[in-house]
ZADO-1210 file (C-alpha; in nm, 4 decimals, padded with zeros to 6 digits):
<atoms>
<atom x="01.2515" y="-10.8601" z="06.0528" code="MET" pos="1"/>
<atom x="01.2433" y="-11.2104" z="06.1861" code="ARG" pos="2"/>
<atom x="01.4722" y="-11.3646" z="06.4352" code="GLY" pos="3"/>
<atom x="01.4680" y="-11.6824" z="06.6379" code="PRO" pos="4"/>
<atom x="01.4123" y="-11.6497" z="07.0059" code="GLY" pos="5"/>
<atom x="01.3984" y="-11.8669" z="07.3106" code="LEU" pos="6"/>
<atom x="01.1527" y="-11.7238" z="07.5551" code="GLY" pos="7"/>
<atom x="01.1542" y="-11.7580" z="07.9316" code="SER" pos="8"/>
<atom x="00.8999" y="-12.0366" z="07.8851" code="ILE" pos="9"/>
<atom x="01.1769" y="-12.2371" z="07.7190" code="GLY" pos="10"/>
<atom x="01.0364" y="-12.2670" z="07.3670" code="TYR" pos="11"/>
<atom x="01.1530" y="-12.1079" z="07.0446" code="GLY" pos="12"/>
<atom x="00.9555" y="-11.8405" z="06.8640" code="TYR" pos="13"/>
<atom x="00.9896" y="-11.5944" z="06.5793" code="ASP" pos="14"/>
<atom x="00.9740" y="-11.2219" z="06.6359" code="THR" pos="15"/>
<atom x="00.8223" y="-11.0007" z="06.3699" code="VAL" pos="16"/>
<atom x="00.8916" y="-10.6303" z="06.4124" code="VAL" pos="17"/>
<atom x="00.6178" y="-10.4088" z="06.2715" code="LEU" pos="18"/>
<atom x="00.6245" y="-10.0419" z="06.1804" code="ASP" pos="19"/>
<atom x="00.3373" y="-09.8294" z="06.3111" code="TYR" pos="20"/>
<atom x="00.2838" y="-09.6494" z="05.9834" code="GLY" pos="21"/>
<atom x="00.3158" y="-09.9345" z="05.7346" code="THR" pos="22"/>
<atom x="00.3206" y="-10.3020" z="05.8294" code="THR" pos="23"/>
<atom x="00.0999" y="-10.2610" z="06.1366" code="MET" pos="24"/>
<atom x="-00.1830" y="-10.1191" z="05.9256" code="VAL" pos="25"/>
<atom x="-00.1267" y="-10.3485" z="05.6250" code="ALA" pos="26"/>
<atom x="-00.3943" y="-10.6062" z="05.5360" code="PRO" pos="27"/>
<atom x="-00.1697" y="-10.8995" z="05.6349" code="ALA" pos="28"/>
<atom x="-00.1423" y="-10.7769" z="05.9939" code="TYR" pos="29"/>
<atom x="-00.5006" y="-10.6512" z="06.0075" code="ARG" pos="30"/>
<atom x="-00.6029" y="-11.0122" z="05.9431" code="ALA" pos="31"/>
<atom x="-00.4211" y="-11.1051" z="06.2655" code="ILE" pos="32"/>
<atom x="-00.5291" y="-10.8047" z="06.4704" code="ASN" pos="33"/>
<atom x="-00.8001" y="-10.5793" z="06.3259" code="PRO" pos="34"/>
<atom x="-00.7188" y="-10.3280" z="06.6030" code="MET" pos="35"/>
<atom x="-00.3802" y="-10.2792" z="06.4315" code="MET" pos="36"/>
<atom x="-00.1816" y="-10.2860" z="06.7538" code="LYS" pos="37"/>
<atom x="00.0816" y="-10.5071" z="06.9069" code="VAL" pos="38"/>
<atom x="00.1449" y="-10.7510" z="07.0514" code="PRO" pos="39"/>
<atom x="-00.0290" y="-11.0444" z="06.8924" code="ALA" pos="40"/>
<atom x="00.0718" y="-11.4082" z="06.8731" code="ILE" pos="41"/>
<atom x="-00.0215" y="-11.6934" z="06.6478" code="VAL" pos="42"/>
<atom x="00.0199" y="-12.0302" z="06.8173" code="HIS" pos="43"/>
<atom x="-00.0932" y="-12.3532" z="06.6557" code="ARG" pos="44"/>
<atom x="-00.3083" y="-12.1534" z="06.4175" code="GLY" pos="45"/>
<atom x="-00.4812" y="-11.9624" z="06.6980" code="GLN" pos="46"/>
<atom x="-00.4533" y="-11.5843" z="06.7232" code="VAL" pos="47"/>
<atom x="-00.4260" y="-11.4249" z="07.0656" code="VAL" pos="48"/>
<atom x="-00.4217" y="-11.0480" z="07.1112" code="THR" pos="49"/>
<atom x="-00.4187" y="-10.8273" z="07.4206" code="GLU" pos="50"/>
<atom x="-00.1075" y="-10.8520" z="07.6331" code="THR" pos="51"/>
<atom x="-00.2762" y="-10.9840" z="07.9476" code="ALA" pos="52"/>
<atom x="-00.4524" y="-11.2528" z="07.7434" code="ALA" pos="53"/>
<atom x="-00.1240" y="-11.3466" z="07.5748" code="ILE" pos="54"/>
<atom x="00.0464" y="-11.3833" z="07.9138" code="CYS" pos="55"/>
<atom x="-00.2336" y="-11.6012" z="08.0515" code="ALA" pos="56"/>
<atom x="-00.2538" y="-11.8049" z="07.7297" code="TYR" pos="57"/>
<atom x="00.1202" y="-11.8783" z="07.7198" code="LEU" pos="58"/>
<atom x="00.1241" y="-11.9709" z="08.0889" code="ALA" pos="59"/>
<atom x="-00.1526" y="-12.2246" z="08.0231" code="ASP" pos="60"/>
<atom x="-00.0131" y="-12.3484" z="07.6892" code="ALA" pos="61"/>
<atom x="00.3313" y="-12.4158" z="07.8385" code="PHE" pos="62"/>
<atom x="00.2693" y="-12.5416" z="08.1931" code="PRO" pos="63"/>
<atom x="00.6280" y="-12.6632" z="08.2363" code="ASP" pos="64"/>
<atom x="00.7391" y="-12.2997" z="08.2475" code="ALA" pos="65"/>
<atom x="00.5690" y="-12.2660" z="08.5863" code="GLY" pos="66"/>
<atom x="00.4068" y="-11.9315" z="08.5074" code="LEU" pos="67"/>
<atom x="00.0441" y="-12.0416" z="08.5486" code="ALA" pos="68"/>
<atom x="-00.1092" y="-12.0014" z="08.8921" code="PRO" pos="69"/>
<atom x="-00.1254" y="-12.2820" z="09.1421" code="LEU" pos="70"/>
<atom x="-00.4774" y="-12.3400" z="09.2805" code="PRO" pos="71"/>
<atom x="-00.4101" y="-12.1245" z="09.5881" code="ALA" pos="72"/>
<atom x="-00.2790" y="-11.8401" z="09.3667" code="GLU" pos="73"/>
<atom x="-00.5610" y="-11.8265" z="09.1124" code="ARG" pos="74"/>
<atom x="-00.7781" y="-11.5657" z="09.2800" code="ALA" pos="75"/>
<atom x="-00.4975" y="-11.3083" z="09.3130" code="ASP" pos="76"/>
<atom x="-00.3501" y="-11.4067" z="08.9751" code="TYR" pos="77"/>
<atom x="-00.6689" y="-11.3366" z="08.7832" code="TYR" pos="78"/>
<atom x="-00.7746" y="-11.0445" z="08.9993" code="ARG" pos="79"/>
<atom x="-00.4558" y="-10.8463" z="08.9536" code="TRP" pos="80"/>
<atom x="-00.3866" y="-10.9528" z="08.5955" code="LEU" pos="81"/>
<atom x="-00.7232" y="-10.8132" z="08.4893" code="PHE" pos="82"/>
<atom x="-00.7103" y="-10.5161" z="08.7267" code="PHE" pos="83"/>
<atom x="-00.3873" y="-10.4094" z="08.5566" code="ALA" pos="84"/>
<atom x="-00.5346" y="-10.4601" z="08.2080" code="ALA" pos="85"/>
<atom x="-00.8611" y="-10.2849" z="08.2897" code="GLY" pos="86"/>
<atom x="-00.9030" y="-10.0347" z="08.5726" code="PRO" pos="87"/>
<atom x="-00.5355" y="-09.9494" z="08.6238" code="LEU" pos="88"/>
<atom x="-00.4603" y="-09.8972" z="08.2556" code="GLU" pos="89"/>
<atom x="-00.7801" y="-09.6940" z="08.2096" code="ALA" pos="90"/>
<atom x="-00.6985" y="-09.4733" z="08.5098" code="ALA" pos="91"/>
<atom x="-00.3474" y="-09.4041" z="08.3860" code="ILE" pos="92"/>
<atom x="-00.4525" y="-09.3511" z="08.0245" code="THR" pos="93"/>
<atom x="-00.7275" y="-09.1111" z="08.1260" code="ASN" pos="94"/>
<atom x="-00.4876" y="-08.9196" z="08.3503" code="ARG" pos="95"/>
<atom x="-00.2314" y="-08.8968" z="08.0675" code="ALA" pos="96"/>
<atom x="-00.5016" y="-08.7619" z="07.8331" code="MET" pos="97"/>
<atom x="-00.6158" y="-08.5065" z="08.0898" code="GLY" pos="98"/>
<atom x="-00.9455" y="-08.6817" z="08.1653" code="VAL" pos="99"/>
<atom x="-01.0539" y="-08.6556" z="08.5279" code="THR" pos="100"/>
<atom x="-01.3923" y="-08.8114" z="08.5978" code="PRO" pos="101"/>
<atom x="-01.6329" y="-08.6167" z="08.8149" code="THR" pos="102"/>
<atom x="-01.7596" y="-08.7772" z="09.1345" code="VAL" pos="103"/>
<atom x="-02.0705" y="-08.8916" z="08.9442" code="GLU" pos="104"/>
<atom x="-01.8607" y="-09.0305" z="08.6532" code="GLN" pos="105"/>
<atom x="-01.6330" y="-09.2215" z="08.8914" code="GLN" pos="106"/>
<atom x="-01.9096" y="-09.4776" z="08.9452" code="ARG" pos="107"/>
<atom x="-01.9054" y="-09.5502" z="08.5708" code="MET" pos="108"/>
<atom x="-01.5295" y="-09.5311" z="08.5164" code="ALA" pos="109"/>
<atom x="-01.4498" y="-09.8777" z="08.6539" code="GLY" pos="110"/>
<atom x="-01.1528" y="-09.7438" z="08.8464" code="TYR" pos="111"/>
<atom x="-01.3128" y="-09.4691" z="09.0504" code="GLY" pos="112"/>
<atom x="-01.0371" y="-09.2148" z="09.0328" code="ASP" pos="113"/>
<atom x="-00.6663" y="-09.2188" z="08.9614" code="PHE" pos="114"/>
<atom x="-00.5561" y="-09.1922" z="09.3251" code="ASP" pos="115"/>
<atom x="-00.7764" y="-09.4846" z="09.4295" code="ARG" pos="116"/>
<atom x="-00.6461" y="-09.7107" z="09.1498" code="ALA" pos="117"/>
<atom x="-00.2856" y="-09.6220" z="09.2346" code="VAL" pos="118"/>
<atom x="-00.3407" y="-09.6844" z="09.6066" code="ALA" pos="119"/>
<atom x="-00.5076" y="-10.0199" z="09.5395" code="VAL" pos="120"/>
<atom x="-00.2198" y="-10.1484" z="09.3264" code="ILE" pos="121"/>
<atom x="00.0357" y="-10.0170" z="09.5760" code="GLY" pos="122"/>
<atom x="-00.1356" y="-10.2102" z="09.8552" code="ASP" pos="123"/>
<atom x="-00.1540" y="-10.5224" z="09.6384" code="ALA" pos="124"/>
<atom x="00.2164" y="-10.5325" z="09.5494" code="VAL" pos="125"/>
<atom x="00.3116" y="-10.4743" z="09.9134" code="ALA" pos="126"/>
<atom x="00.1323" y="-10.7911" z="10.0365" code="ARG" pos="127"/>
<atom x="00.3615" y="-11.0576" z="09.8878" code="HIS" pos="128"/>
<atom x="00.6886" y="-11.0771" z="09.6991" code="PRO" pos="129"/>
<atom x="00.4867" y="-11.1342" z="09.3804" code="TYR" pos="130"/>
<atom x="00.1321" y="-11.0350" z="09.2918" code="ILE" pos="131"/>
<atom x="-00.0216" y="-11.3806" z="09.3447" code="ALA" pos="132"/>
<atom x="00.1935" y="-11.4812" z="09.6421" code="GLY" pos="133"/>
<atom x="00.5475" y="-11.6053" z="09.6924" code="ASP" pos="134"/>
<atom x="00.5973" y="-11.7263" z="09.3340" code="ARG" pos="135"/>
<atom x="00.6549" y="-11.5360" z="09.0104" code="PHE" pos="136"/>
<atom x="00.3726" y="-11.5914" z="08.7589" code="THR" pos="137"/>
<atom x="00.2572" y="-11.4601" z="08.4228" code="ALA" pos="138"/>
<atom x="00.0523" y="-11.2002" z="08.6132" code="ALA" pos="139"/>
<atom x="00.3836" y="-11.0502" z="08.7292" code="ASP" pos="140"/>
<atom x="00.5051" y="-11.0404" z="08.3685" code="VAL" pos="141"/>
<atom x="00.2090" y="-10.8246" z="08.2747" code="TYR" pos="142"/>
<atom x="00.1660" y="-10.6135" z="08.5867" code="LEU" pos="143"/>
<atom x="00.5400" y="-10.5642" z="08.6241" code="GLY" pos="144"/>
<atom x="00.5753" y="-10.4496" z="08.2643" code="SER" pos="145"/>
<atom x="00.2897" y="-10.2056" z="08.3104" code="GLN" pos="146"/>
<atom x="00.4317" y="-10.0609" z="08.6317" code="LEU" pos="147"/>
<atom x="00.7825" y="-10.0335" z="08.4858" code="MET" pos="148"/>
<atom x="00.6489" y="-09.8538" z="08.1784" code="TRP" pos="149"/>
<atom x="00.4177" y="-09.6214" z="08.3713" code="PHE" pos="150"/>
<atom x="00.6803" y="-09.5187" z="08.6271" code="THR" pos="151"/>
<atom x="00.9491" y="-09.4764" z="08.3595" code="GLN" pos="152"/>
<atom x="00.7375" y="-09.2173" z="08.1829" code="PHE" pos="153"/>
<atom x="00.6090" y="-09.0456" z="08.4963" code="GLY" pos="154"/>
<atom x="00.2540" y="-09.1721" z="08.4523" code="LEU" pos="155"/>
<atom x="00.2508" y="-09.3508" z="08.7871" code="LEU" pos="156"/>
<atom x="00.3994" y="-09.2233" z="09.1135" code="PRO" pos="157"/>
<atom x="00.7164" y="-09.4014" z="09.2229" code="LYS" pos="158"/>
<atom x="00.5836" y="-09.5103" z="09.5607" code="THR" pos="159"/>
<atom x="00.7932" y="-09.7327" z="09.7862" code="GLU" pos="160"/>
<atom x="00.5747" y="-10.0445" z="09.7423" code="PRO" pos="161"/>
<atom x="00.5629" y="-10.0096" z="09.3627" code="VAL" pos="162"/>
<atom x="00.9372" y="-09.9477" z="09.3324" code="MET" pos="163"/>
<atom x="01.0197" y="-10.2378" z="09.5676" code="ALA" pos="164"/>
<atom x="00.8028" y="-10.4676" z="09.3526" code="TYR" pos="165"/>
<atom x="00.9674" y="-10.3395" z="09.0342" code="ILE" pos="166"/>
<atom x="01.3053" y="-10.3978" z="09.1982" code="GLY" pos="167"/>
<atom x="01.2220" y="-10.7617" z="09.2728" code="ARG" pos="168"/>
<atom x="01.1150" y="-10.8145" z="08.9128" code="LEU" pos="169"/>
<atom x="01.4162" y="-10.6301" z="08.7717" code="SER" pos="170"/>
<atom x="01.6504" y="-10.8541" z="08.9715" code="ASP" pos="171"/>
<atom x="01.5239" y="-11.1655" z="08.7906" code="ARG" pos="172"/>
<atom x="01.7674" y="-11.3133" z="08.5353" code="PRO" pos="173"/>
<atom x="01.4905" y="-11.3357" z="08.2708" code="ALA" pos="174"/>
<atom x="01.4340" y="-10.9609" z="08.3025" code="HIS" pos="175"/>
<atom x="01.8033" y="-10.8937" z="08.2490" code="ALA" pos="176"/>
<atom x="01.8008" y="-11.1136" z="07.9355" code="ARG" pos="177"/>
<atom x="01.4905" y="-10.9427" z="07.7969" code="ALA" pos="178"/>
<atom x="01.6356" y="-10.5978" z="07.8635" code="THR" pos="179"/>
<atom x="01.9588" y="-10.6960" z="07.6880" code="ALA" pos="180"/>
<atom x="01.7602" y="-10.8151" z="07.3831" code="LEU" pos="181"/>
<atom x="01.5643" y="-10.4880" z="07.3769" code="ASP" pos="182"/>
<atom x="01.8836" y="-10.2837" z="07.4068" code="ASP" pos="183"/>
<atom x="02.0394" y="-10.4848" z="07.1239" code="GLU" pos="184"/>
<atom x="01.7400" y="-10.4145" z="06.8995" code="ARG" pos="185"/>
<atom x="01.7557" y="-10.0426" z="06.9777" code="VAL" pos="186"/>
<atom x="02.1265" y="-10.0364" z="06.8886" code="GLU" pos="187"/>
<atom x="02.0453" y="-10.2147" z="06.5609" code="GLU" pos="188"/>
<atom x="01.7741" y="-09.9551" z="06.4933" code="GLY" pos="189"/>
<atom x="01.5043" y="-10.2246" z="06.4827" code="VAL" pos="190"/>
<atom x="01.2886" y="-10.1329" z="06.7823" code="ALA" pos="191"/>
</atoms>
């Protein structure tokens, strides 16, 4: 299904909804993403996969949206964007699959252990209103989505700092619009 959209970056786009069992594994989509997972974007003939990469790419491709980091925000922006995509996601995925690294394995795991990864992200979101400082960036789009998803399904503890951060993100008008679009798709039986 295709439908026009106007993203928070202020530019139109087409949404293509894929089915896990059919269109996502079909040759046409495999040509876009051989990993057969979503999301993926095609912009000006260039394919970008991996959600964190898509967020960073769109922030750079559409600078007028104001989602790319300012020079003073870059260190935290990249640090936490990639922490969420790497160590945090690995820690939560391993926990969900029942994998608990031994003390020796923790040095290889990239996240140490689950409790350490959770504590680190809790401390990070407590420092500023947004992950890179006082301004909302594409890193908040990614990290916020991850934290909302993980807490919704009980994969991440609902600590005060994490829930306060989620609350700030949820109060944004763009979040309300995106949630309404998702709810509309669910009602239509598309999502």
